[in-house]
C-alpha positions as CSV (number, residue, x, y, z in Angstrom):
1,G,70.5,95.6,115.8
2,R,67.1,94.4,114.5
3,L,67.8,96.1,111.2
4,L,71.3,94.4,110.8
5,R,69.8,90.9,111.5
6,E,67.6,91.2,108.5
7,L,70.3,91.6,106.1
8,K,71.1,88.9,103.9
9,I,74.8,88.8,103.6
10,D,77.7,86.2,104.6
11,S,77.3,85.4,108.5
12,K,80.8,86.2,109.3
13,V,80.5,89.5,107.8
14,L,77.4,89.9,109.6
15,D,78.8,89.2,113.0
16,V,81.6,91.9,112.4
17,I,79.2,94.5,111.1
18,G,76.4,93.7,113.8
19,E,79.1,94.1,116.7
20,I,80.3,97.5,115.4
21,F,77.2,99.0,114.0
22,S,74.7,97.9,116.5
23,K,75.9,100.9,118.4
24,V,75.0,103.4,115.6
25,E,72.0,105.7,116.4
26,A,69.8,108.0,114.3
27,S,71.9,111.1,115.6
28,E,74.8,109.7,113.8
29,F,73.0,111.0,110.5
30,E,72.1,114.3,111.7
31,G,73.9,117.3,110.1
32,D,75.1,118.4,106.7
33,A,76.7,115.3,104.5
34,E,80.3,115.9,105.2
35,A,79.4,115.4,109.2
36,V,77.6,112.4,108.4
37,I,80.2,110.7,106.1
38,A,82.9,111.7,108.9
39,R,81.1,109.9,111.6
40,L,80.1,106.9,109.7
41,A,83.6,106.4,108.2
42,L,85.0,105.5,111.7
43,P,82.9,102.3,112.3
44,T,83.2,101.5,108.4
45,R,86.9,101.6,108.9
46,D,86.9,99.3,111.8
47,A,84.8,96.9,110.0
48,L,87.1,96.9,107.2
49,S,90.2,96.3,109.3
50,R,88.6,93.3,111.0
51,R,87.6,91.4,107.7
52,P,87.2,88.0,109.0
53,E,89.5,85.1,107.6
54,G,88.2,83.4,104.5
55,V,85.9,86.4,103.4
56,T,87.2,88.2,100.4
57,P,87.6,92.1,100.2
58,Q,84.8,91.9,97.5
59,A,82.4,90.2,99.9
60,M,83.2,92.4,103.0
61,D,82.3,95.5,100.7
62,R,79.1,94.2,99.5
63,G,78.3,93.7,103.3
64,L,79.2,97.1,104.5
65,C,77.4,98.9,101.4
66,E,74.2,97.0,102.1
67,A,74.5,97.7,105.9
68,L,75.3,101.4,105.2
69,G,72.4,101.7,102.6
70,T,69.8,100.0,105.0
71,L,70.9,102.2,107.9
72,W,70.8,105.2,105.9
73,Y,67.0,104.5,104.4
74,Q,65.8,103.5,108.0
75,L,67.4,106.0,110.1
76,G,68.6,108.7,107.8
77,E,65.3,110.0,106.8
78,G,64.1,110.3,110.7
79,A,67.2,112.4,111.0
80,G,66.5,114.6,108.1
81,N,68.8,113.2,105.5
82,R,66.9,112.0,102.8
83,G,67.9,111.0,99.2
84,R,70.7,108.8,97.8
85,P,72.6,107.0,100.7
86,L,76.4,108.4,100.7
87,T,77.3,104.9,101.1
88,R,80.4,105.4,98.2
89,E,81.7,108.5,99.9
90,I,81.7,106.9,103.2
91,M,83.4,103.8,101.9
92,Q,86.1,106.2,100.2
93,R,86.7,108.2,103.4
94,A,86.9,104.9,105.5
95,R,89.5,103.4,103.1
96,A,91.7,106.3,103.0
97,P,93.6,105.7,106.5
98,L,93.9,101.9,105.4
99,A,96.3,102.9,102.5
100,S,99.5,102.7,104.7
101,Q,98.3,99.2,105.9
102,D,97.9,98.2,102.2
103,R,101.1,99.6,101.3
104,F,102.9,96.9,103.3
105,R,100.6,94.1,102.2
106,E,101.0,94.9,98.5
107,F,104.9,93.9,98.7
108,D,106.5,90.7,99.1
109,N,107.8,89.8,102.5
110,F,111.6,90.3,101.7
111,T,110.6,94.2,100.8
112,A,108.8,94.6,103.9
113,D,111.3,93.0,106.1
114,R,113.9,95.4,104.5
115,Y,111.8,98.3,105.4
116,F,111.5,97.1,109.2
117,G,114.8,95.3,109.2
118,Y,116.6,99.1,109.1
119,Y,114.8,100.0,112.3
120,A,115.4,96.6,114.0
121,H,119.2,97.4,114.1
122,L,120.2,99.0,117.3
123,V,122.9,100.9,115.7
124,N,120.3,102.9,113.4
125,Q,118.3,103.6,116.6
126,A,121.3,105.1,118.6
127,N,122.0,107.2,115.6
128,M,118.7,109.1,116.3
129,I,119.2,109.0,119.9
130,Y,122.6,110.7,119.6
131,D,120.9,113.7,117.9
132,E,120.5,115.5,121.0
133,I,118.6,118.6,119.5
134,R,115.8,115.9,118.4
135,T,115.9,113.9,121.3
136,G,116.2,116.6,124.0
137,T,113.5,118.5,122.3
138,Y,110.9,115.6,122.6
139,E,111.8,115.2,126.0
140,A,111.4,118.8,126.9
141,A,108.0,118.7,125.0
142,I,106.7,115.8,127.0
143,K,108.0,116.8,130.4
144,S,107.1,120.3,130.4
145,N,103.5,119.4,129.8
146,P,102.3,117.3,133.0
147,S,98.8,118.3,132.3
148,D,98.6,116.2,129.2
149,F,100.6,113.1,130.6
150,R,100.1,112.7,134.1
151,G,97.7,109.9,134.8
152,K,97.0,109.6,131.0
153,V,96.9,106.9,128.4
154,V,99.6,107.3,126.0
155,M,100.4,105.6,122.4
156,D,103.9,105.8,121.2
157,V,103.5,105.2,117.3
158,G,106.5,103.7,115.8
159,S,108.2,103.4,119.2
160,G,111.5,102.4,117.9
161,S,113.9,102.5,120.6
162,G,111.1,103.1,123.1
163,L,112.5,106.5,124.3
164,L,109.5,108.3,123.6
165,A,107.4,105.8,125.6
166,F,109.9,106.0,128.4
167,F,109.6,109.8,128.4
168,A,105.9,109.8,128.6
169,A,106.0,107.2,131.6
170,Q,108.5,109.5,133.3
171,A,106.0,112.4,132.7
172,G,103.5,110.3,134.9
173,A,101.2,108.5,132.2
174,A,99.4,105.8,133.8
175,K,99.5,103.9,130.7
176,V,101.6,103.6,127.5
177,F,101.4,101.5,124.4
178,A,104.5,101.3,122.5
179,V,103.6,100.3,119.0
180,E,106.5,98.7,117.1
181,A,106.6,96.4,114.4
182,S,110.2,95.8,114.0
183,D,112.4,93.3,116.2
184,S,113.7,96.5,118.2
185,A,110.2,95.7,120.1
186,D,112.6,93.1,121.9
187,A,115.1,95.8,123.0
188,I,112.1,97.7,124.5
189,R,110.9,94.8,126.4
190,A,114.4,94.4,127.7
191,M,114.7,97.9,129.0
192,I,111.2,97.5,130.5
193,A,112.6,94.6,132.2
194,G,115.6,96.5,133.6
195,N,114.0,99.4,134.6
196,P,111.3,98.6,137.3
197,S,109.6,102.3,137.2
198,F,108.4,101.1,133.8
199,Q,107.1,97.8,134.7
200,G,103.3,97.8,134.4
201,V,103.2,101.1,132.7
202,V,104.7,100.5,129.2
203,E,103.2,97.7,127.4
204,V,105.0,96.8,123.7
205,I,102.7,96.0,121.0
206,S,104.6,94.2,118.2
207,K,102.8,94.8,115.0
208,V,102.1,97.6,112.6
209,L,99.7,100.1,114.0
210,E,97.0,99.2,111.2
211,D,97.0,95.8,112.7
212,V,96.3,96.6,116.4
213,T,93.2,95.1,117.3
214,P,90.2,96.7,119.3
215,E,91.0,94.2,122.1
216,E,94.5,95.3,122.2
217,V,93.9,99.1,122.5
218,P,90.0,100.0,122.5
219,P,89.0,102.5,120.0
220,N,89.0,106.1,121.2
221,S,90.7,105.3,124.2
222,V,94.1,107.2,124.0
223,D,94.5,110.6,125.6
224,V,97.9,111.6,123.9
225,I,99.5,110.2,120.8
226,V,103.6,110.8,120.7
227,S,105.4,109.7,117.5
228,E,108.5,110.7,115.5
229,P,107.8,109.0,112.1
230,F,109.5,111.9,110.1
231,G,111.9,111.3,107.4
232,Q,113.8,113.6,104.6
233,F,111.5,116.8,104.2
234,L,109.2,115.6,106.8
235,V,107.3,113.2,104.5
236,Y,109.7,110.6,103.4
237,E,108.9,107.2,105.0
238,R,105.1,107.8,105.1
239,G,105.1,108.0,108.7
240,I,102.5,110.7,108.9
241,D,100.0,108.3,107.3
242,T,100.4,105.9,110.3
243,M,100.0,108.9,112.9
244,V,96.8,109.9,111.1
245,T,95.4,106.3,111.4
246,A,96.4,106.1,115.0
247,R,94.7,109.2,115.8
248,D,91.4,108.3,113.8
249,R,91.1,105.1,115.5
250,F,92.5,105.4,119.0
251,L,92.6,109.1,120.1
252,K,89.8,110.5,122.3
253,P,87.8,113.5,121.1
254,G,89.9,116.4,122.3
255,G,93.1,114.2,122.8
256,R,96.5,115.6,122.0
257,M,99.1,114.8,119.3
258,Y,102.9,115.4,119.9
259,P,103.8,117.1,117.9
260,S,100.7,118.6,116.9
261,K,101.7,120.7,113.7
262,A,104.6,120.9,111.4
263,H,105.7,123.4,109.0
264,L,107.1,122.3,105.7
265,C,109.4,125.3,104.4
266,L,110.9,126.0,101.0
267,S,113.3,128.8,100.0
268,P,115.0,129.6,96.7
269,F,119.0,129.3,96.8
270,H,122.1,130.3,94.8
271,D,124.8,127.4,94.7
272,P,126.5,127.6,91.5
273,L,129.1,124.9,93.0
274,L,126.6,122.2,93.7
275,H,125.0,122.9,90.2
276,Q,128.3,122.3,88.6
277,E,129.0,119.3,90.6
278,T,125.7,117.7,89.4
279,V,126.5,118.7,85.7
280,E,129.5,117.1,85.7
281,K,128.3,113.7,87.0
282,A,125.9,113.8,84.2
283,D,128.6,114.8,81.7
284,F,130.3,111.4,82.4
285,W,127.9,110.1,80.3
286,G,128.7,112.4,77.3
287,S,131.8,110.6,76.4
288,K,132.1,109.6,72.8
289,S,134.4,106.6,73.3
290,H,134.6,105.0,76.9
291,N,136.7,101.9,76.5
292,G,135.6,101.9,72.9
293,V,131.8,102.7,73.7
294,D,129.9,105.8,72.7
295,L,128.1,106.6,76.0
296,S,126.5,109.8,74.7
297,P,123.1,108.4,73.9
298,A,122.5,108.0,77.4
299,H,123.6,111.5,78.3
300,A,120.0,113.4,78.3
301,H,118.8,110.3,80.2
302,A,121.5,110.5,82.8
303,R,121.3,114.1,83.3
304,R,117.3,114.0,84.0
305,A,118.2,111.2,86.4
306,M,120.9,113.3,88.3
307,F,118.8,116.3,88.7
308,S,115.7,114.2,90.0
309,R,117.8,113.6,92.9
310,P,117.5,115.7,96.0
311,V,120.6,116.6,97.7
312,I,120.9,116.1,101.6
313,Q,123.3,118.5,103.4
314,Y,123.4,121.3,105.6
315,I,122.3,124.6,103.6
316,D,124.4,127.7,104.4
317,P,122.1,130.3,105.1
318,K,123.8,133.0,102.9
319,T,122.8,131.1,99.9
320,L,119.0,131.5,100.6
321,L,117.5,134.5,98.4
322,A,114.0,135.2,99.9
323,H,111.9,134.4,103.0
324,P,110.7,131.0,103.1
325,Y,107.3,129.8,102.3
326,C,105.8,127.5,105.0
327,K,103.0,125.1,104.5
328,V,101.3,124.5,108.1
329,L,100.4,120.9,108.4
330,D,98.0,120.2,111.4
331,F,98.2,116.5,112.4
332,E,95.2,116.8,114.7
333,K,92.9,118.1,111.8
334,M,94.5,116.9,108.4
335,T,92.4,114.2,106.6
336,P,94.1,111.2,105.1
337,E,93.2,112.4,101.8
338,E,95.2,115.4,102.4
339,N,98.3,113.7,103.4
340,Q,98.3,111.4,100.2
341,R,98.6,114.5,98.0
342,L,99.9,117.6,99.0
343,R,100.4,120.8,97.3
344,L,102.6,123.8,98.2
345,D,101.6,127.1,96.3
346,L,104.9,129.0,96.2
347,D,105.5,132.9,96.2
348,F,108.7,134.3,96.9
349,F,109.9,138.0,96.2
350,I,113.7,138.1,95.4
351,H,115.1,141.5,96.2
352,Y,118.5,141.3,94.3
353,P,120.0,139.8,91.2
354,A,120.8,136.3,91.3
355,V,121.0,132.8,89.6
356,I,118.3,130.6,91.3
357,H,119.9,127.1,91.4
358,G,117.0,125.3,93.2
359,L,114.7,125.1,96.4
360,G,116.1,124.3,99.8
361,G,113.6,122.5,102.2
362,W,113.2,121.9,105.8
363,F,110.5,121.5,108.7
364,D,109.9,122.4,112.1
365,L,107.9,120.5,114.4
366,I,105.4,122.1,116.7
367,F,104.2,120.7,120.1
368,D,101.1,122.8,121.2
369,G,101.0,121.5,124.9
370,T,98.6,122.4,127.5
371,D,101.3,123.9,129.7
372,S,103.8,125.0,127.5
373,K,104.6,125.1,123.7
374,T,107.9,123.7,122.2
375,I,109.3,124.1,118.6
376,L,111.8,121.7,117.0
377,P,113.4,123.7,114.2
378,T,115.6,121.9,111.5
379,G,116.3,124.9,109.2
380,P,119.5,126.5,108.2
381,Q,119.2,129.0,111.1
382,A,118.8,126.2,113.7
383,P,121.4,123.9,115.3
384,G,122.1,121.0,113.0
385,T,119.8,117.7,113.2
386,H,120.2,114.2,111.7
387,W,117.6,115.4,109.1
388,Y,120.0,117.9,107.8
389,Q,118.1,120.1,105.1
390,I,117.3,118.8,101.5
391,Q,117.9,120.8,98.4
392,F,115.8,120.3,94.9
393,L,118.0,121.3,92.1
394,L,117.0,122.9,88.7
395,D,118.4,121.6,85.6
396,A,117.8,124.9,84.1
397,P,118.6,127.4,86.7
398,L,116.5,130.8,86.7
399,T,118.1,134.2,86.4
400,T,116.2,137.0,88.2
401,R,117.1,140.8,87.9
402,G,115.9,141.5,91.4
403,G,112.8,143.1,92.7
404,E,110.8,140.0,91.2
405,S,108.4,137.5,92.3
406,L,109.3,133.6,91.8
407,R,105.9,131.7,91.8
408,G,104.9,128.0,91.2
409,A,103.9,124.7,92.9
410,M,105.3,121.8,94.3
411,Q,103.0,118.6,94.2
412,I,104.1,115.9,96.7
413,E,102.3,112.6,96.1
414,A,102.3,109.2,98.1
415,A,104.0,106.4,96.3
416,M,105.0,102.9,97.2
417,L,106.1,101.5,100.5
418,N,107.6,104.6,102.0
419,C,108.4,107.0,99.2
420,H,106.9,110.1,97.7
421,H,107.2,111.5,94.1
422,L,107.4,115.4,93.7
423,S,107.3,117.5,90.9
424,L,108.0,121.3,90.7
425,D,106.9,124.1,88.5
426,L,108.5,127.6,88.9
427,A,108.3,130.8,86.9
428,L,109.7,134.3,87.4
429,S,107.6,137.6,87.1
430,G,106.0,137.6,83.5
431,V,105.1,134.9,80.8
432,D,108.5,134.7,79.0
433,P,108.9,130.8,78.7
434,E,112.7,130.9,79.3
435,R,111.9,132.3,82.6
436,R,110.1,129.1,83.6
437,T,111.4,125.6,84.6
438,L,109.9,122.4,85.2
439,V,110.9,119.4,87.2
440,K,108.4,116.5,86.6
441,H,110.0,113.7,88.7
442,I,111.8,114.0,91.9
443,D,112.4,110.9,93.7
444,L,112.5,111.6,97.6
445,G,113.7,108.2,98.3
446,N,116.9,108.4,96.3
447,P,118.7,111.4,97.6
448,V,122.4,112.3,97.2
449,Y,123.9,112.5,100.6
450,R,126.5,115.2,100.7
451,C,126.7,115.9,104.2
452,G,129.8,113.8,104.8
453,D,131.6,115.9,101.7
454,A,134.5,118.1,102.7
455,K,133.1,120.6,100.8
456,A,129.8,120.6,102.5
457,Y,128.8,123.6,104.6
458,R,128.7,123.1,108.6
459,P,126.6,125.2,110.9
460,P,128.5,127.3,113.3
461,V,127.3,125.6,116.5
462,G,125.0,122.4,117.6
463,H,125.4,120.7,114.4
464,Y,124.6,116.8,114.4
465,V,128.0,115.1,113.3
466,G,126.6,111.4,112.2
467,G,125.6,109.8,115.7
468,M,127.9,106.7,116.6
469,R,129.8,107.1,113.5
470,G,131.0,110.4,114.2
471,G,130.3,111.4,117.8
472,R,127.7,113.2,119.8
473,A,125.7,116.2,118.7
474,A,127.9,119.3,119.8
475,A,125.2,121.0,121.7
476,P,123.6,119.3,124.7
477,A,119.8,119.0,124.6
478,P,117.9,121.7,126.7
479,A,116.4,120.7,130.0
480,A,113.3,122.8,129.3
481,P,112.0,124.5,126.2
482,P,114.7,126.6,125.0
483,A,113.9,130.3,125.8
484,I,114.9,131.3,122.0
485,W,111.5,129.8,120.9
486,P,108.8,132.1,122.5
487,P,105.0,131.3,121.8
488,L,104.9,133.6,118.8
489,D,105.5,131.6,115.7
490,P,105.9,133.7,112.5
491,V,104.4,131.9,109.2
492,V,105.7,133.3,106.2
493,T,103.9,133.3,102.8
494,G,105.8,135.4,100.0
495,R,106.3,138.8,101.4
496,V,103.9,138.5,104.0
497,V,104.4,137.2,107.5
498,E,102.0,136.3,110.2
499,V,102.8,136.8,113.8
500,G,100.3,136.4,116.6
501,G,97.3,136.2,114.2
502,V,98.6,139.5,112.6
503,R,99.6,139.9,109.0
504,H,102.6,142.2,108.1
505,Q,104.3,142.9,105.0
506,V,107.9,144.0,104.2
507,V,108.2,147.5,102.9
508,D,111.5,148.5,101.2
509,D,111.4,152.0,102.8
510,P,114.9,152.9,104.3
511,A,113.6,156.0,105.1
512,K,110.9,154.6,107.7
513,V,113.8,152.7,109.5
514,A,116.0,156.0,109.7
515,Q,112.8,157.7,111.1
516,L,112.3,155.0,113.6
517,A,116.1,155.1,114.7
518,K,115.8,159.0,115.3
519,V,112.8,158.5,117.4
520,G,114.9,156.0,119.4
521,G,113.3,153.6,122.0
522,K,113.6,150.3,123.0
523,L,112.7,147.1,121.1
524,V,110.3,144.1,122.2
525,F,111.8,140.8,121.2
526,L,109.1,138.6,119.5
527,A,110.8,135.5,117.8
528,P,113.9,134.3,115.8
529,F,113.1,135.0,112.2
530,E,114.7,133.8,109.1
531,N,118.2,135.2,109.3
532,G,118.0,137.4,112.4
533,L,115.4,138.4,114.8
534,L,112.0,140.0,115.0
535,F,111.0,142.8,117.1
536,R,108.1,145.1,117.6
537,A,109.0,148.5,116.3
538,P,109.1,151.3,118.8
539,N,106.4,153.9,118.7
540,D,104.8,152.4,115.8
541,G,101.7,150.4,116.9
542,D,101.7,147.0,115.2
543,G,104.9,147.6,113.1
544,L,107.6,145.1,113.0
545,L,111.3,145.2,112.6
546,H,113.8,142.5,111.5
547,L,117.4,142.4,112.4
548,T,118.9,140.9,109.7
549,E,122.0,138.8,109.2
550,G,125.4,141.1,109.0
551,S,124.4,142.6,112.6
552,E,126.2,142.0,115.8
553,W,123.3,139.6,117.1
554,R,125.2,136.6,116.7
555,K,127.7,137.2,119.0
556,K,125.4,137.4,121.9
557,D,124.3,134.5,124.1
558,T,121.1,132.9,122.4
559,T,119.8,132.0,125.7
560,V,119.1,135.5,126.7
561,F,117.2,136.7,123.5
562,S,113.7,136.5,125.3
563,E,115.2,139.2,127.8
564,M,117.2,141.5,124.9
565,K,116.5,145.1,124.8
566,A,118.1,146.6,121.8
567,N,118.6,149.9,120.5
568,I,117.6,150.5,116.8
569,A,120.2,153.0,116.5
570,T,123.2,150.9,116.8
571,A,122.5,148.7,113.7
572,E,120.5,150.8,111.5
573,P,121.7,149.3,108.0
574,C,120.9,145.9,109.4
575,W,117.1,146.5,109.8
576,T,114.0,146.0,107.4
577,Y,110.4,147.3,108.3
578,W,107.0,145.4,108.3
579,K,104.1,147.1,108.0
580,K,100.7,145.7,109.4
581,L,98.1,144.9,106.9
582,T,94.8,146.3,107.7
583,A,92.7,144.0,105.3
């Protein structure tokens, strides 16, 4: 406090800095540079978010830089950190989570009102609630983990209808902050008034999360953050930005995030009909005389525009050509900078000759609770949800001879209010430029909704059919975490799968499968996997066997998979073998 009072800066700025930084001790400067930056970024962020009225951003920055420099020289050297103050690095780290707040302020009121206005319409909230796979899995995850909720303080970020806040209250939470910026906050208040058990427990905060003050919710005072801010391909709408900001500002050390992780998945697909439909839409602009006007000069531009639009629909699992790549996003650990720019390094192995028309994408949400683990899958093998899946088309498809690798990268960069720009670079094995394709601009915010098309694929069971517009989801929500999802959670990269911390590689060895068939023995079910089921191989140590599509497993009741004991000899042609990697 004495050091700060000696600073010659604006009195309003000094009051804010003094209140926040007076609690900083020399121990905050101990450790390596990264640790110091991370610790000091938190009070710096709070100060930036509380810039007094009438103080310019430049004046606030100058005051903070002077305060950080002074504290570094006076306290840092005593803690062993000598040399140049890391003021710039601390300011950069502090500003990153405020990007989502700035994205609302940089747009006019009409644009921001349209963004929040969508969620203010209860018909849109009802469409999400009617997705009983989504809603029921969230309910199961919350209510099956009483250790995380009973007697705890919970924050529902982007509360919408308030349903997740109400689930937390039903799970025994002592206090639930429902943060909702749209006018649906009024509906949440009405439901609280009509449900006495929620009164005094659920409190509505009607503002964007970034504007919540320490007086409304004290910093680092929340035990659990629950949120469902996810859009197409997980990242659309940039709700993860707000989740991370809430975590850094309000979550206690060791607090829980629901969901805690997500898997962002991609797999190459073959769909000549979808590709031809897109070509034909672009070819409209190839007309030499449409009402006397030559449209063809715009044809190349139209084709680029058509192929820059991802397609939203259910993906037929039979069209997928390889095991998916899945990138793990850890909401409890990821930095704001990571969230602004994601890179997916892709590596697929394609066994058979095929034409690759694009990449299909989806995500899984992981709820790592203290008492139980729950997974909400949205991929082609799972019951359908209101997210559907997404397809990124290639203007120039790639042809593989089979037995080749498809490698490349997808870049995902945050842009504008709720959008992301994507780019995709893919190449088949070798250096032939004709076997490489580049899609520079994919607009995630401008998709083609093919999910209602009569020719679109429909999952066989449990698909979402449009909420209030088309009826309820066909499959009821589970009352508890489904038995089909055991604790093991396969993560695939190319031809390598990791299960329970052990990595395995697929082996094209029918003789090995035949050998195991002759040995016989019972299989131990591990997890649903790709287009089938994954088992521990009998009499083979850490080997795995994958029961693939075409087998009889789909005819069985999915609720008994965790108890299933299958005999390998009955379905030999439908198995692949995965060998444990020792290195």
